[in-house]
C-alpha positions as semicolon CSV with decimal commas, in nm:
position;residue;x (nm);y (nm);z (nm)
1;M;5,123;-2,804;18,421
2;A;5,224;-3,169;18,324
3;M;5,460;-3,187;18,071
4;V;5,332;-3,299;17,673
5;D;5,565;-3,619;17,563
6;A;5,554;-3,541;17,176
7;D;5,652;-3,897;17,087
8;T;5,315;-4,054;17,231
9;P;5,032;-4,116;17,008
10;L;4,775;-3,876;16,970
11;L;4,527;-4,157;16,995
12;N;4,607;-4,432;17,253
13;R;4,393;-4,727;17,205
14;S;4,287;-4,966;17,468
15;P;4,285;-5,342;17,418
16;L;3,894;-5,314;17,365
17;R;3,931;-5,031;17,098
18;C;4,211;-5,235;16,937
19;A;4,008;-5,544;16,906
20;F;3,744;-5,330;16,761
21;D;3,958;-5,206;16,507
22;A;4,037;-5,540;16,394
23;I;3,685;-5,690;16,355
24;L;3,601;-5,384;16,141
25;E;3,878;-5,394;15,943
26;R;3,774;-5,737;15,910
27;W;3,458;-5,642;15,805
28;T;3,564;-5,395;15,542
29;G;3,733;-5,658;15,365
30;L;4,104;-5,503;15,394
31;I;3,950;-5,222;15,138
32;L;4,285;-5,076;14,982
33;R;4,516;-5,282;15,167
34;D;4,474;-5,580;14,949
35;R;4,621;-5,539;14,615
36;S;4,387;-5,696;14,452
37;I;4,118;-5,410;14,506
38;S;4,147;-5,269;14,159
39;A;4,004;-4,900;14,051
40;E;3,738;-5,110;13,849
41;Q;3,597;-5,238;14,094
42;L;3,556;-4,928;14,273
43;L;3,397;-4,800;13,936
44;D;3,149;-5,146;13,971
45;S;3,056;-5,034;14,293
46;A;2,972;-4,720;14,214
47;R;2,772;-4,753;13,983
48;K;2,557;-5,046;14,160
49;K;2,514;-4,789;14,419
50;A;2,428;-4,496;14,213
51;G;2,212;-4,699;13,929
52;L;2,402;-4,565;13,661
53;S;2,663;-4,614;13,438
54;D;2,828;-4,300;13,262
55;F;3,113;-4,164;13,415
56;G;3,196;-3,915;13,176
57;K;3,531;-3,875;12,963
58;P;3,772;-4,141;13,092
59;E;4,077;-3,878;13,150
60;F;3,995;-3,923;13,537
61;F;4,121;-4,257;13,552
62;G;4,459;-4,203;13,554
63;D;4,405;-3,984;13,868
64;L;4,173;-4,223;14,036
65;Q;4,500;-4,480;13,978
66;I;4,703;-4,266;14,134
67;S;4,547;-4,178;14,457
68;I;4,438;-4,536;14,523
69;E;4,800;-4,656;14,449
70;T;4,949;-4,375;14,666
71;L;4,696;-4,416;14,965
72;R;4,694;-4,796;14,971
73;D;4,998;-4,851;15,194
74;A;4,890;-4,527;15,404
75;P;4,944;-4,595;15,777
76;L;4,564;-4,609;15,854
77;T;4,367;-4,738;16,125
78;A;4,055;-4,957;16,028
79;M;3,805;-4,668;16,092
80;G;4,047;-4,463;15,889
81;R;4,069;-4,736;15,600
82;R;3,723;-4,780;15,587
83;G;3,705;-4,369;15,581
84;L;3,904;-4,335;15,286
85;Y;3,724;-4,624;15,056
86;E;3,400;-4,443;15,164
87;V;3,526;-4,109;15,018
88;I;3,638;-4,232;14,692
89;H;3,333;-4,425;14,644
90;L;3,091;-4,157;14,717
91;A;3,326;-3,939;14,505
92;L;3,292;-4,192;14,213
93;V;2,902;-4,187;14,292
94;R;2,920;-3,801;14,286
95;R;3,068;-3,842;13,941
96;L;2,771;-4,034;13,787
97;W;2,480;-3,835;13,955
98;L;2,706;-3,479;13,781
99;Q;2,699;-3,682;13,408
100;Y;2,347;-3,787;13,453
101;A;2,271;-3,407;13,508
102;L;2,500;-3,304;13,234
103;Q;2,276;-3,500;13,006
104;R;1,946;-3,388;13,091
105;N;2,039;-3,023;13,112
106;P;2,238;-2,936;12,825
107;S;2,207;-2,578;12,894
108;L;2,417;-2,624;13,223
109;N;2,704;-2,520;12,976
110;T;2,564;-2,178;12,933
111;Q;2,533;-2,126;13,271
112;V;2,819;-1,824;13,375
113;I;3,025;-1,807;13,689
114;S;3,096;-1,450;13,701
115;A;3,345;-1,285;13,885
116;P;3,362;-1,536;14,183
117;F;3,547;-1,399;14,523
118;V;3,770;-1,660;14,604
119;I;3,929;-1,695;14,978
120;I;4,298;-1,833;14,956
121;G;4,576;-1,889;15,193
122;F;4,740;-2,118;15,412
123;P;4,493;-2,380;15,663
124;R;4,384;-2,172;15,965
125;S;4,492;-1,806;15,851
126;G;4,139;-1,698;15,904
127;T;3,976;-1,817;15,576
128;T;3,672;-1,946;15,756
129;L;3,598;-1,584;15,908
130;L;3,648;-1,403;15,613
131;H;3,412;-1,640;15,422
132;N;3,149;-1,620;15,687
133;L;3,159;-1,280;15,636
134;L;3,162;-1,220;15,287
135;C;2,856;-1,498;15,310
136;L;2,666;-1,201;15,474
137;E;2,582;-1,077;15,151
138;P;2,204;-1,179;15,078
139;H;2,282;-1,171;14,741
140;C;2,583;-1,410;14,715
141;R;2,612;-1,755;14,638
142;W;2,821;-1,986;14,861
143;L;2,820;-2,348;14,896
144;R;2,588;-2,560;15,080
145;A;2,713;-2,876;15,235
146;W;2,434;-3,077;15,163
147;E;2,357;-2,994;14,812
148;I;2,715;-3,117;14,703
149;E;2,566;-3,489;14,831
150;P;2,421;-3,702;14,564
151;P;2,146;-3,821;14,415
152;F;2,078;-3,489;14,315
153;P;1,674;-3,436;14,318
154;S;1,452;-3,219;14,124
155;A;1,470;-2,819;14,078
156;E;1,140;-2,845;14,243
157;S;1,240;-3,032;14,578
158;W;1,593;-2,888;14,588
159;G;1,619;-2,761;14,917
160;T;1,325;-2,793;15,017
161;R;1,131;-3,061;15,318
162;Q;1,100;-3,295;15,044
163;D;1,473;-3,298;14,998
164;R;1,606;-3,578;15,239
165;R;1,990;-3,432;15,206
166;L;1,902;-3,157;15,372
167;R;1,718;-3,323;15,676
168;E;2,009;-3,569;15,689
169;Y;2,269;-3,300;15,691
170;N;2,100;-3,103;15,957
171;R;2,092;-3,473;16,160
172;R;2,439;-3,519;16,122
173;M;2,573;-3,157;16,212
174;A;2,360;-3,197;16,545
175;A;2,536;-3,532;16,599
176;I;2,899;-3,386;16,515
177;R;2,832;-3,102;16,769
178;K;2,752;-3,325;17,049
179;R;3,019;-3,589;16,972
180;N;3,343;-3,428;16,885
181;P;3,306;-3,044;17,008
182;P;3,682;-3,012;16,962
183;I;3,710;-3,075;16,624
184;H;3,360;-2,837;16,556
185;Q;3,497;-2,568;16,752
186;L;3,860;-2,567;16,562
187;H;3,671;-2,563;16,285
188;P;3,265;-2,505;16,238
189;A;3,129;-2,828;16,068
190;D;2,813;-2,605;15,924
191;S;3,028;-2,313;15,816
192;P;2,967;-2,237;15,444
193;E;3,160;-2,522;15,287
194;E;3,484;-2,558;15,141
195;C;3,578;-2,609;14,759
196;W;3,791;-2,904;14,845
197;R;3,491;-3,156;14,831
198;L;3,422;-3,029;14,436
199;F;3,749;-3,163;14,372
200;L;3,714;-3,514;14,502
201;A;3,545;-3,592;14,224
202;S;3,827;-3,573;14,000
203;F;4,086;-3,763;14,243
204;H;4,316;-3,428;14,225
205;C;4,228;-3,309;14,629
206;H;4,529;-3,199;14,805
207;T;4,311;-3,206;15,121
208;L;4,240;-3,582;15,139
209;F;4,546;-3,601;15,298
210;F;4,507;-3,356;15,544
211;F;4,276;-3,635;15,698
212;F;4,412;-3,920;15,616
213;G;4,816;-3,829;15,701
214;F;5,063;-3,658;15,507
215;D;5,305;-3,967;15,477
216;R;5,238;-4,034;15,128
217;Y;5,169;-3,659;15,005
218;E;5,482;-3,583;14,832
219;H;5,474;-3,882;14,632
220;W;5,134;-3,801;14,537
221;L;5,212;-3,467;14,422
222;E;5,520;-3,569;14,217
223;A;5,304;-3,866;14,034
224;S;5,031;-3,646;13,916
225;P;5,067;-3,545;13,566
226;A;5,091;-3,163;13,485
227;D;4,745;-3,129;13,370
228;A;4,557;-3,309;13,698
229;S;4,472;-2,913;13,842
230;S;4,329;-2,810;13,479
231;R;4,105;-3,124;13,478
232;A;3,981;-3,103;13,826
233;Y;3,867;-2,732;13,800
234;V;3,697;-2,799;13,488
235;L;3,499;-3,016;13,705
236;H;3,488;-2,781;13,955
237;Q;3,309;-2,578;13,710
238;V;3,077;-2,818;13,603
239;Q;2,979;-2,838;13,986
240;L;2,908;-2,462;14,043
241;R;2,686;-2,449;13,727
242;F;2,488;-2,698;13,823
243;F;2,447;-2,593;14,158
244;Q;2,365;-2,249;14,016
245;Q;2,096;-2,352;13,804
246;R;1,942;-2,540;14,048
247;A;1,941;-2,247;14,316
248;G;2,086;-1,864;14,276
249;N;2,259;-1,660;14,048
250;G;2,426;-1,444;14,309
251;H;2,785;-1,394;14,262
252;W;2,984;-1,695;14,428
253;V;3,212;-1,657;14,742
254;L;3,441;-1,957;14,748
255;K;3,698;-2,076;14,987
256;S;3,961;-2,348;15,004
257;P;4,345;-2,339;15,121
258;E;4,438;-2,554;14,805
259;H;4,318;-2,295;14,589
260;T;4,684;-2,100;14,702
261;I;4,881;-2,355;14,512
262;Q;4,647;-2,406;14,160
263;L;4,606;-2,025;14,130
264;P;4,706;-2,066;13,751
265;A;4,414;-2,344;13,695
266;L;4,186;-2,151;13,874
267;L;4,238;-1,807;13,696
268;A;4,235;-2,001;13,355
269;T;3,875;-2,145;13,462
270;Y;3,758;-1,814;13,634
271;P;3,989;-1,534;13,442
272;D;3,746;-1,276;13,635
273;A;3,777;-1,430;13,985
274;R;3,836;-1,187;14,291
275;I;4,168;-1,326;14,488
276;V;4,156;-1,258;14,850
277;H;4,505;-1,409;14,994
278;L;4,501;-1,417;15,390
279;H;4,831;-1,423;15,553
280;R;4,934;-1,512;15,898
281;E;5,244;-1,547;16,070
282;P;5,361;-1,893;16,032
283;H;5,437;-1,984;16,387
284;Q;5,051;-1,931;16,431
285;V;4,998;-2,121;16,104
286;V;5,185;-2,411;16,151
287;A;5,080;-2,469;16,558
288;S;4,722;-2,415;16,476
289;F;4,723;-2,639;16,178
290;C;4,898;-2,941;16,375
291;N;4,627;-2,882;16,641
292;L;4,338;-2,939;16,394
293;A;4,517;-3,227;16,198
294;G;4,597;-3,391;16,507
295;A;4,231;-3,390;16,625
296;I;4,115;-3,521;16,296
297;Q;4,402;-3,751;16,204
298;A;4,399;-3,926;16,579
299;G;4,133;-4,174;16,491
300;L;4,235;-4,221;16,166
301;V;4,596;-4,237;16,089
302;S;4,777;-4,532;16,296
303;G;5,030;-4,438;16,549
304;I;5,051;-4,041;16,457
305;S;5,275;-3,861;16,688
306;G;5,294;-3,497;16,779
307;R;5,634;-3,479;16,700
308;R;5,609;-3,684;16,362
309;L;5,256;-3,470;16,277
310;G;5,466;-3,158;16,393
311;R;5,742;-3,262;16,165
312;Q;5,502;-3,340;15,843
313;V;5,342;-3,016;15,880
314;T;5,613;-2,819;15,863
315;H;5,752;-2,929;15,586
316;L;5,417;-2,921;15,403
317;L;5,353;-2,587;15,446
318;A;5,695;-2,481;15,361
319;T;5,641;-2,646;15,059
320;W;5,346;-2,494;14,999
321;A;5,506;-2,116;15,087
322;E;5,775;-2,197;14,829
323;R;5,509;-2,252;14,569
324;I;5,336;-1,959;14,655
325;I;5,600;-1,746;14,634
326;T;5,691;-1,861;14,278
327;I;5,325;-1,852;14,201
328;R;5,237;-1,518;14,307
329;A;5,551;-1,331;14,134
330;G;5,414;-1,346;13,781
331;M;5,041;-1,203;13,850
332;P;4,923;-0,850;13,847
333;Q;4,845;-0,714;14,229
334;A;4,509;-0,618;14,051
335;N;4,384;-0,978;14,046
336;I;4,440;-1,009;14,421
337;C;4,379;-0,851;14,786
338;D;4,630;-0,927;15,013
339;I;4,485;-0,925;15,403
340;A;4,654;-0,971;15,709
341;Y;4,530;-1,229;15,957
342;T;4,578;-0,935;16,245
343;D;4,417;-0,686;16,054
344;L;4,104;-0,946;15,978
345;V;4,070;-1,038;16,353
346;S;4,147;-0,699;16,462
347;S;3,894;-0,481;16,246
348;P;3,690;-0,766;16,035
349;V;3,398;-0,502;15,896
350;E;3,682;-0,255;15,791
351;T;3,862;-0,541;15,585
352;V;3,570;-0,649;15,436
353;R;3,524;-0,278;15,299
354;R;3,886;-0,282;15,203
355;I;3,806;-0,599;14,969
356;Y;3,543;-0,423;14,803
357;E;3,702;-0,118;14,741
358;H;4,001;-0,339;14,605
359;F;3,764;-0,477;14,353
360;G;3,565;-0,175;14,273
361;A;3,288;-0,387;14,401
362;V;2,986;-0,153;14,612
363;I;2,858;-0,289;14,946
364;S;2,489;-0,306;14,960
365;P;2,261;-0,178;15,215
366;E;2,154;-0,494;15,331
367;F;2,511;-0,645;15,342
368;S;2,588;-0,320;15,540
369;D;2,337;-0,428;15,786
370;G;2,402;-0,769;15,796
371;L;2,797;-0,673;15,872
372;A;2,664;-0,424;16,140
373;N;2,443;-0,685;16,291
374;W;2,735;-0,923;16,318
375;Q;2,963;-0,721;16,471
376;R;2,700;-0,642;16,772
377;S;2,646;-1,000;16,806
378;Q;3,050;-1,076;16,891
379;T;3,195;-1,050;17,238
380;P;3,488;-0,899;17,309
381;G;3,795;-1,140;17,168
382;S;3,561;-1,381;16,983
383;H;3,836;-1,404;16,705
384;R;4,186;-1,369;16,905
385;G;4,257;-1,779;16,813
386;A;4,328;-2,030;17,043
387;V;4,662;-2,093;17,242
388;H;4,945;-2,343;17,078
389;H;5,147;-2,520;17,256
390;F;5,441;-2,578;17,077
391;D;5,569;-2,851;17,249
392;R;5,300;-3,094;17,200
393;F;5,434;-3,107;16,869
394;A;5,803;-3,051;16,896
395;L;5,822;-2,754;16,688
396;E;6,099;-2,503;16,676
397;R;6,048;-2,171;16,603
398;T;6,399;-2,160;16,454
399;D;6,309;-2,385;16,222
400;I;5,992;-2,241;16,112
401;D;6,178;-1,897;16,079
402;R;6,383;-2,050;15,835
403;L;6,213;-2,211;15,630
404;F;5,940;-1,924;15,585
405;E;6,180;-1,631;15,610
406;Q;6,112;-1,560;15,213
407;Y;5,735;-1,599;15,270
408;R;5,724;-1,407;15,548
409;N;5,954;-1,129;15,348
410;R;5,744;-1,135;15,053
411;F;5,396;-1,135;15,244
412;L;5,425;-1,002;15,617
413;D;5,724;-0,782;15,661
414;Q;5,629;-0,505;15,427
415;P;5,589;-0,137;15,555
């Protein structure tokens, strides 16, 4: 097997691709690189796109400004810069449509989000598998990727053949499966949606950096005000209430790695939330997350190498581990069910039953049948995980052992 050079850029661009990127960057108008591009201009652009003008309370403006200033100098390719602009623009458009929905539906504030299951844990710790399993409960409610997209149709058209968002989503998923099978295999694009997309419109979204590079993440984290998480969860709740009013009243099953380091704000918003915290061996988490981040960032972050990405991912997850230990230290165990990744992949159905038992919940006959059918459909070794090559990202096991020692002692090395 050929040796992997960790210093080689993950994406080697040909002269033709470089020329294409140069044209694309000029066409995009040097968005976010030109310091004359202001938050106000982005707000005006979103107003024109949506045909609406009310963004609601202006507190989010500071968070938007911090995100723009943080990411403006990020080392992005032309495609990455254009993608970042589109993400921010669409988030502003969604915010306009949410405010419009609130004005037309005052009863939204009476919708109750009761006892949601919330799956947390490091990226690549089995959260997607558990999310899919818990969503087999036919009476539960989970986020559909298409329903998050504006413009929001009438209640009568929501999720029907008349809902053009659903038609566009199905077309886009088919294209992703065909064009980019590596990313789809690492993290299926048509899984139940994660919550991070609900945080985009608040402009306090940790996951944004998973796509557009970790270089500026720590700066953004330090610059964000202390109450930014609280505002993000207020908007998160508004969106859940709206989607719940449109379709379905079962308990929610939610998932996002960034819930893990924002548990105080999450529980302040959803005090009866049932938290399921997944734990996986840090060696595997770091290597697996490098694989996923590398597949995503290769075309978006300029000159990203395996070594650089490995160093960034290790530092980011070690920072998260420190915060997780601090946050969990003062929380009663009854609020959280800790699950080992090894238990989940070896005994998935039994693990789901243990989670329900922990929270005193009852598995319905329909849910039990769904779990049994799912188990029968699995082939041996379906969830063993991918093989991760540490040399591609210049990862050192001794460094990971040192940085995650307290996390491992707290959550993994218990009798």
